[in-house]
N, C-alpha and C positions, 0 to 999 in steps of 0.2 A: 504494497500499501504508500503510495509520493507521502512524506510529507511535507509541509512549508512551518520555513521555520521566518517568522518576522520582529525585528523589533520595532515595537510601537511605544507613546504613553499614550495611543487613541482609541480607543476599543476599534473593533471592525470586523467584518460581512463578509464570511469566500458565498458565495449564491450562484446555484448554472446559471450558465450563459443568455439560457431559454429565458429564465425564471429574469435578467435582468433588460433584456431586451423589447420586456411585454412589460415590465414595469414600469421605461424608457416611452415607451409610448399609448398605457396608459396616463402619464402626465404631459402625452403631449395635448394627447386629447384631451381631455379637459382643461388643458390651457391656450388650446384655441376655438373649446368655446363653451367658457365659463356657465353657463345656464342649462350646459348638459348637468352637469357639480351639484345647483338645483335642482330643478327636478331632480335626481336624483339622492334623494334630499328627505323630502318629501316625497318619495316614494317610500322612500323607507319607515317613516313618521308615519303614513301610510295602515303601514303592513304593523307597523309593532299597536295603532290602535286596531286594530285586526279588520282589519277592514283592503286586504291584500286577495285575491285569490290566488286557488293552489295549484302542482300544476299542469292537473289535470282542467282545469274547464280553461285554463290559457289554453291547451295542446286544442281542447278543443274549437277551440273558439279559429283559430289559422289556421 
């Protein structure tokens, strides 16, 4: 198993490249359209209030 030794005073995180690229893409999308973040928060609040629908119901509508 490969090892990695890093001397640093700061905390570090090592993640797979695919996960990093996905995170960067998400940040890019959110920064280009801040309304998306507002919509996501509003929908999350609806779910928290029990106003969401099940995946099965969603699938039947599509």
